[in-house]
C-alpha positions in Angstrom: 126.6 71.9 -43.2 124.5 69.9 -45.7 126.0 66.6 -46.9 124.5 67.0 -50.0 124.5 70.6 -51.5 123.2 71.6 -55.4 122.8 75.0 -56.9 121.2 75.1 -60.5 122.6 71.8 -61.0 122.4 70.6 -64.8 122.8 67.3 -66.6 122.8 67.2 -70.4 123.1 64.4 -72.8 123.7 65.8 -76.3 121.0 68.3 -76.8 118.8 66.6 -74.3 118.4 68.3 -70.8 117.9 65.3 -68.0 118.5 67.6 -65.1 117.3 71.3 -65.6 118.7 73.7 -62.9 117.6 72.0 -59.7 118.5 73.4 -55.9 118.8 70.5 -53.2 120.1 70.1 -49.9 120.3 67.3 -47.8 121.0 67.3 -44.3 122.9 64.9 -42.0 120.8 61.9 -40.6 118.0 62.6 -42.8 116.2 60.5 -45.3 115.5 62.3 -48.4 113.8 61.3 -51.5 113.6 62.1 -55.4 110.2 61.0 -56.6 109.0 61.5 -60.1 107.7 59.6 -63.3 109.9 57.9 -65.8 112.3 60.6 -67.6 112.1 63.3 -64.6 115.8 63.2 -64.1 115.5 61.4 -60.8 118.3 58.7 -61.9 120.6 61.3 -63.4 120.5 63.4 -60.2 121.5 60.1 -58.0 124.4 59.1 -60.5 125.8 62.8 -60.3 125.6 62.7 -56.4 127.3 59.0 -56.9 130.1 60.7 -58.5 129.7 58.3 -61.6 128.4 61.0 -63.9 130.0 64.5 -64.1 127.4 67.6 -63.7 127.0 69.6 -67.2 126.3 72.9 -65.4 125.7 74.3 -61.6 127.2 73.6 -58.6 127.5 70.2 -56.7 129.3 69.4 -53.3 129.0 66.0 -51.6 130.6 65.8 -48.1 131.7 69.3 -48.7 133.8 68.0 -51.6 134.0 68.7 -55.3 132.7 65.5 -57.1 134.9 66.5 -60.1 138.0 66.8 -58.3 137.6 64.5 -55.3 135.1 61.5 -56.9 137.7 58.9 -55.3 137.3 60.3 -52.1 133.4 60.8 -52.0 132.9 57.3 -53.2 134.7 55.7 -50.3 132.2 57.5 -48.0 129.4 56.5 -49.8 127.3 53.4 -49.8 125.1 52.6 -53.2 122.4 50.2 -53.4 121.3 49.8 -57.1 118.0 49.4 -58.4 118.9 46.0 -59.8 120.9 43.4 -57.4 124.2 43.0 -59.0 125.5 40.5 -56.6 128.0 38.0 -57.5 126.2 34.5 -58.0 129.3 32.5 -57.7 130.1 33.7 -53.9 128.4 32.8 -51.0 126.2 35.6 -49.0 129.3 36.2 -46.7 131.6 36.2 -49.3 130.0 39.1 -51.3 130.4 41.2 -48.4 133.9 40.3 -47.4 135.1 40.6 -51.3 133.5 43.9 -51.8 134.9 45.1 -48.4 138.4 44.7 -50.0 137.6 47.3 -52.8 138.1 49.6 -49.7 141.1 48.5 -48.5 139.3 47.0 -45.3 141.8 44.1 -43.5 140.3 40.7 -43.9 139.8 40.3 -40.5 137.9 43.5 -40.0 135.5 42.7 -43.0 134.6 39.0 -41.8 133.7 40.7 -38.3 131.6 43.6 -40.4 130.1 41.2 -42.7 128.9 39.2 -39.6 127.3 42.4 -37.9 125.5 43.4 -41.1 124.3 39.8 -41.8 122.9 40.1 -38.3 121.2 43.5 -39.2 119.6 42.1 -42.4 118.7 38.9 -40.7 120.7 36.6 -43.1 123.4 35.1 -40.3 121.6 31.4 -41.1 122.4 32.1 -44.9 125.9 33.2 -44.7 127.4 30.0 -46.6 124.8 29.9 -49.2 125.0 31.0 -52.6 123.2 34.0 -53.7 121.1 32.3 -56.5 118.7 30.3 -54.7 117.8 33.5 -52.3 114.4 34.7 -52.6 114.1 38.6 -54.1 113.9 39.8 -50.5 116.7 38.0 -49.5 118.7 39.5 -52.3 117.8 43.3 -51.7 118.7 42.8 -47.9 122.2 41.4 -49.2 122.8 44.3 -51.5 121.6 47.0 -48.5 124.1 45.2 -46.5 126.9 45.1 -49.0 126.1 49.0 -49.5 127.0 49.3 -45.6 130.2 47.4 -45.4 132.7 50.7 -45.9 130.5 52.2 -43.0 129.2 55.0 -45.4 127.6 58.3 -44.4 125.4 58.6 -47.0 123.5 55.7 -48.6 122.2 56.2 -51.9 119.1 53.6 -52.8 117.7 53.2 -56.0 114.1 51.9 -55.9 114.7 49.7 -52.7 112.0 47.3 -52.7 110.9 47.4 -56.3 109.6 43.6 -56.9 109.5 42.5 -53.2 106.5 41.3 -51.8 104.7 43.1 -48.9 106.4 41.2 -46.0 109.8 41.7 -47.6 109.2 45.4 -48.3 108.1 45.8 -44.8 111.2 44.2 -43.4 113.6 46.4 -45.8 111.7 49.3 -44.5 112.5 48.6 -40.8 116.1 48.0 -41.6 116.2 51.3 -43.4 114.3 52.8 -40.4 116.9 51.6 -37.9 119.8 52.8 -40.2 118.4 56.4 -40.0 118.1 56.1 -36.1 121.9 55.3 -36.2 122.4 58.6 -37.8 123.0 57.1 -41.7 121.7 59.7 -44.0 119.7 57.8 -46.7 119.0 59.5 -50.1 116.4 57.3 -52.3 114.1 57.1 -55.5 111.0 55.4 -55.2 107.6 54.7 -57.1 106.1 53.6 -54.3 104.3 56.7 -52.4 103.5 54.5 -49.2 107.3 54.1 -49.3 108.3 57.5 -49.7 105.8 58.4 -46.8 107.3 55.8 -44.4 110.9 56.6 -44.9 111.6 60.3 -45.9 112.0 63.3 -44.0 111.9 65.4 -46.9 111.5 64.5 -50.6 111.3 66.4 -53.8 108.8 65.7 -56.7 110.6 66.0 -60.3 108.9 66.3 -63.4 110.5 67.1 -66.6 114.1 67.8 -64.9 113.0 70.2 -62.6 111.6 70.1 -59.1 108.0 70.9 -59.0 107.6 70.8 -55.4 109.5 70.0 -52.0 108.8 69.6 -48.3 107.9 66.7 -45.8 105.1 64.2 -46.9 102.7 65.7 -44.5 103.6 69.1 -45.9 103.1 68.3 -49.3 100.0 66.5 -48.7 98.6 69.7 -46.8 99.7 72.0 -49.5 98.7 70.3 -52.8 95.8 68.0 -51.7 92.6 68.1 -49.3 92.4 66.3 -45.9 89.8 63.6 -47.5 89.3 62.1 -50.6 85.9 60.5 -51.6 85.9 58.1 -54.4 82.4 57.4 -56.0 81.8 54.5 -58.3 78.6 54.8 -60.5 76.9 51.8 -62.3 77.3 52.8 -65.5 79.7 52.5 -68.5 81.0 56.3 -68.3 81.5 58.4 -65.1 81.1 61.7 -67.2 77.5 62.0 -67.3 77.5 62.2 -63.1 80.3 65.0 -62.7 77.9 67.8 -63.6 75.4 66.7 -60.8 78.3 66.8 -58.5 79.5 70.4 -59.0 80.0 72.3 -55.9 80.6 69.6 -53.5 84.6 69.5 -52.7 87.3 71.7 -53.6 87.6 69.9 -56.8 86.6 66.7 -58.7 88.5 64.4 -61.1 86.9 62.1 -63.5 88.4 58.5 -63.7 87.2 56.1 -66.4 86.0 53.6 -63.3 85.3 56.3 -60.6 85.1 60.3 -59.6 87.2 61.3 -57.3 85.8 64.2 -54.8 88.8 66.4 -52.8 87.1 67.5 -49.7 87.6 68.5 -46.0 85.0 66.2 -44.7 84.4 62.9 -46.4 81.3 62.2 -44.4 79.8 65.7 -45.3 80.3 65.2 -48.9 78.7 61.8 -49.0 75.7 63.5 -47.3 75.7 66.2 -49.7 75.9 63.5 -52.8 72.7 61.4 -51.5 71.0 64.8 -50.8 71.2 65.5 -54.5 69.9 62.7 -55.1 72.5 60.2 -56.3 73.0 57.0 -55.7 76.9 55.4 -56.4 77.1 51.9 -56.5 80.2 52.3 -54.3 81.5 54.9 -52.0 84.8 54.9 -50.4 86.2 57.9 -47.9 89.8 57.7 -47.4 92.4 60.2 -46.1 94.5 62.1 -48.9 97.7 60.4 -49.7 101.3 61.2 -51.2 100.0 59.4 -54.4 97.2 62.1 -54.6 99.9 65.0 -54.6 102.1 63.2 -57.0 99.3 62.6 -59.7 98.2 66.1 -59.0 101.6 67.4 -59.8 102.8 65.1 -62.6 99.6 64.2 -64.1 98.2 60.5 -64.8 99.7 60.2 -68.3 101.9 57.3 -68.6 105.4 58.2 -69.1 107.7 55.5 -71.1 
C-alpha cells in the first residue's frame, strides 16, 4: 500500500489552477522529492498532503485515510518541517521539543526522554538549555527537524530543508535525513538544490505549470533526458553565438548561454578532440558528468519565474 496515493489531484485558487491533475504514489520507507521552479505547484501539493489545504478535485489518500474526513488523525502521524523555521525564541532548545510534544498528548516524562534522544540525534545535546535566538541557522534547522520527529511520525514532510545553510550544515542535515530513511521513515521533500535531490531522493517528480513533466529515480531521469557527459566551452569573445555553427554535429545537442556553450555528448574527451580539430581554441574547457540540474533545466527551461 502506498502511504501517499493521488490520482488526478487538483488544487484551484479561484480561476487559477495551481495543481492540474497529477498522479503520485509514495511508498513506505522511500525518500520522494518534488522538484520544480517557483509556481510549479510543489507547495500546493505539499499542503494538500499535510492536510492543511483541501484538494479541489481528484483522489488523495494519506496513510489509507481521507484527508477531508480524517485530517486530525493524519496530522497526528505526520512530521512537518516548514521552509521557514518557526521555533519559539522564548523557549530553550529542549522546551521547543517538550512543549510541542504536548500538542500530541505525549506524557511529560515521555516527552523529556524523547527530546533527549532527538537532541542527540541532531547533535544539539550541548545546547539543550540554550535559548533558540543565538543558535546558528544550521542548528535551528536541525532543531526544526527534531521537532518534526517528536510524535514519531510515519511520514516527514520537508519543505526546502537546507535553504540558506552553509555547505557544512547542509551535509550534516543530509546525513541526519539519510539516517532517518535507514530507520524506515518515509521522507517527502521539496528542494531547489539538485545535488540535494540526487543525494536524498529514491524517486522524484519534476513539476512545471501544475503538472508532472517527468518522474523516476535521479539516475533514470539523467539517463532519459540528458547525455552521459557535458562539455562546457568558453570562448574569449563578447558573444558565444558566432561559435555555435562551427560546433554543428558535435554531440547530441548544443545550448548557447551568455558566457559559454554546452555540448551534450556521450564521450567528453572525444568531443573536445573534435572541437580542437575544427580547429577551434576555446579559452576554457570543462568536461563533467551530466547532472540532475541539466535535466531540470531541459524540462523547465532557464527563464526566471517569480
